[in-house]
N, C-alpha and C positions, 0 to 999 in steps of 0.2 A: 246910585241916586245922588242927585245934588241936594244941597241943603234946602233950597226953595221947595222942592217936591216933598221933602220930609216935613217941613213946616206945614204945608198944605194938608198932608195926611193927618198930622197931629191935630190941626184945627178941626178937621172933619170928625175925627174920633171924639174929641172933646165935645163937639156940638151934638153928636149922637148920644153920648152919655148924659149930657145936660138935658137934652130933650126927653130922654127916657126917665130921668129923675123927676122932671117936671110933670110928665104924664102920670107917673106912679103916684106922685103927690095929689094930682087932680083926681085920679081914680079913688084914692084913699079918702080924700075930702068928700067926694060924692057919696060913697057907700059906707064909709067908716071901717072898712076892712079891705085887706088884699086877699081875695079868694082865688079860686081856680079860674074863673072867668077873667078877672083882672090880669092874672099872670099870662093867660093865653093871649090876651089883647096886647100886653107888653112885649111878649115874644114875637108875635106877628109884626108889630111895629118895628122892633129891632131888626128883624129879617129884612123887611122892606127898606129900612134906612141903610142897612149894609149893602144891599143889592144896588140901590141908587148911588151910594157912595163909590162903589167899585166901578160902576158905569161912568161916573164923573171922572174918576181918577184915570181910567183907561182912555177916555176921550181926550183928556187934557194932556196925556203923555204923547199923543201923536203930533 
């Protein structure tokens, strides 16, 4: 892999982590707790973000 691809992957990973952190904070701010429903929501969001990121990376490598 060349350095540009590595930088792109790192930026995508950082944006996913930042988005999940912001989402967790917003869910905590709404309900005052992080319960099972919030965790399930965060996990589903993470899965969707990873799948979309993988699709973007594969398309950009062509």
